[in-house]
N, C-alpha and C positions, 0 to 999 in steps of 0.2 A: 405366603399362603401354604397351608398344609393340604395334602390330598384327602379327599373323602374316600373311605374304604367301604366298598359295597360288595354284596353277593347276590347272584341271580341264578335261578334254575334254568339250565339250557340243555335240552336233549337228554334229560335224565341225570344231569350232573350239576353240582353246585360250582359255579364259576366265580372267581374273585376278580374284581377290577378296581383300580383306583381312578378317581375322577377329579378333574381340575376345571376351574372356570365356571361360567354360568350356564344354566340349562337351556337358555334361549340363543346361545351363540352357535355358530356353525360347528359341526362335529368333526373332530379329528381323532382317528384311531392310531395309536402307537402300539405296534405288535413286536414282541421281543424275539430273541434268538432261540436256538434249539433247546438249550438247557438253562436258559435265563428266566427272568420274571419281568413283569411290567414295571417294577420299581427301578429298573435300569434307566428309565426315562424321566426320573424325577426332575432333573435339571431343565431339560428342554420342555417338559410338560408345564412346569411352573412358569417358564419364560413365555410360552405361547398361550397360557391361559388368559392373558389379557385380551385375546382375540377369538379364541376357540374354546369350545367345550371338549376337553381332552380326555379320552378314554384309554386306559392302559390295562388290557386284560392279562391275566395269567392263563395261559393255555392249560387245558386239563393235563394233570401230571406235573405241573410246575407251581412253584410258589404256594399260595393259599387255596388254589383250586383243587377240587377233588381229583383223585387218581382214577384212571380208567379201570373198570372191572374186566375189560377184554382188551388188554394191551396189544395183542397180536393183530386185532382187527381195527382198533379205534385210534391208535397212534399213527395217523396218516393224513395226507392233505385232503382226501375226500371227506373225512370226518371233521377235520379242523375247519374246512370251508363251510360245512353245515353249521358248525359252532359259531363261526363269524357271522353268518346270515342270521342265526337265531339271536345273537347278541344285538345286532342292529334292530331286529324286529322287536325284541323285548324292551329296548330303550326308545322305540318309536323314531328311529333315525332313518331318513330317506337316503339322500346322497351324502357321502362323507369324503373327507380327505384321508389318505392312508400313508403312514410312514412305517416301514417294516425293516428291522435289522436282521440280517442273515436269514434264518428260517422265516421270520416275519415278512421279509421281502419275497421269499419263495411262496409263502402262503398268499401274499397279495396277488402274485401272478396266477396261482391256481384258482383262488376265489374270484378274482377279477374277471376271469374267463368263464366262470360257471355260476356259482351261487350268488355272487355279488356283481354280475355283469350289468353294467349300466348304473351301478350305485357308487362307484368310486370316480371322483372327478379328477383329483390330483393324487399321484402316487410317487412316493420317494422310496426307492429300494436302496437300503444302506449296505453296500458291499455284497450284493447278491444278484446273480444273473440267472438265466434259464437253464444253466448246466453247471455241474460241479466237476472239477478235474479229478481223475481217479485217485491220485495221491492223497489229497486232503480228505476226500470221501472216506477212504480206508482208515486214515488217522482218526477222524472223528468217531467212526464206528468202534474203534478200539478203546478209546478213553471214555466216551460218554457212558457206556454200559458198565463201567467199573469205577465209580467215583471213589476217591480216597476218603479216609476219615481221620479226624484229628482229636487230640486231647483238649485243645484250647482254641478260643476264638482268634488269638494272635496267630496261631499256626494256620488257621483257615485264611485269615487276611493275607498272610505271606504267600500262601498258595495262589490266591486270586491275583495278587500283585504280579506274580510270575507268569501265570498262564494267560492273563488278560493284558499283559504289557502291550500287545498290538492295538489295544483300544485307544492308546495315546495317553497324553498327560492327564493325570487325575490328582486332585489334592488329597492330602491325608484323610480329610473328612469324607471325600467321595469314596476312597478305598474302604474306609470303615463302614460306610453305609452299604456298600456292596456286600461286605461280609455279613453284616447284621441282617440284611434283607434276603440274603442268599444262603442261609444256614438252616439245618434242622438237626435235632438231637436224636441219636439212635437209642435203642432200648438199653444198650450197655453204657450210656452216658456220653459216648464220644460224639463228635460233631461232623456232619458231612454236608454236602451240597443239597440245595432245596429243590430236588426234582426226583421223579420216579425213574430209577435206572432202566426200567423196561421201555422207556421212550425210545431207546436205541432200536427197538424192534421195527420202527419205521424204516431204518436204513437196511435192515435185513429182509423184511417182508415186502417192502415197497421201494426197492432201489430206484425204480423209474420215476418216483415222485419228483426227483430233482432233474428230470429230463423234460423241460417245459417249453421248448421252442414253439410248438403249435399253440400252446396257451398264450405265450407271450405275443405271438402274431395276432391273436384274437383280441387283445386288449384295446379298449377304446378309452384312453385316459391321457391326461397330460403327465409326462413322466420325467423324473429326475433320478439319475443313478449316481450315488456317491461311491467312490472307489478309494480305499486306502492305498496309498502309493506302493506299499510293500506287500499288499494282499496276495495270497496264493490261492484264494477261493474264487475271486473274480479276476480272471486274467485279462490283460490288455486287449487281446484279440476278441474275446467275448464282449467286453465293454464296447469296443468299436462296432461290432456287429449289431449291438442293441441300438445304436444310433441310426442304422440303415434299414431296419425292418420293424414290423409291428408298430408300436406307438412312437418309434424314432426318438428314443430317449436323449435327453441332454445329459452329458457326463461331466462330473466335477471330481477331480482327484484331490484327496485330502492328504497333505504332507504330514509326516510324523506318525502315521498310522498304518497298520496292516488290516487284518480282519478282526473286528470291524471298527470304524470310527465310533467313539463313545457318545457323540452328540451331546457332550457335556461342557463344551467351551463356547464362548460367545461367537467366535468366528464360524464354527460349524452350525450353530443354531441360526445365525443370520442367513446362511445359505438356504436352509430349510424354510425359514420364515419368508424370505423373498420369493422363493418358488411357489409356496402355497398361496401367496397373495396374487399370483398372476391370473 
């Protein structure tokens, strides 16, 4: 099955999303990481489309969605949470299941406690907790705002294979798809990553966006947290605390991965499928 590519006007912006499955199936939202796109979920979306209507948005400033006209004000969880609620309303979705990788997990916490409170039944946070360690936070802030550019697609693919090695094992075809769905061409003809570099303004202007223990404690969801065994963004003590407060998440550690598991192999997809079916 191939995804359906759709566009919708939300809060003044054209937002792109891919859709899998039938319109009458239970809804499942898959929300990507900080500088990624909804196409990261092609494998798990295809697999779960036998049971769910799977929606994979591109956040504004990423992928095929429109870039913000006010990046200093709009690249933040308050606006993304409004965007998520507007998406559900535009698609006439009531309660949904939510799987969020990295930023998508943090957004699930933010929206689940505010604009989507009571509308998320099952929540899978993929290697993201209510707090980020200072070291990784500063590292992300440094590189996300200065994406490299390349002469060829082969160079971009090599770059992705290197920086996303913590995602775990990918086939050659999966790496190639990541490159092809995660590229844009600059005016000078060179190739770079498929996002607005200004999205880094969230980390500069809204550093407390990623301090979310109060929001986490307010969640009323069934919750599963996946943690890459070598992740430095979701530390073991934070994961353990998530099992003892708020929604009292179940934790599953994913071997062979850091930040964040790719959700692209049968073993990882089965964990998500089983949890969503509870």
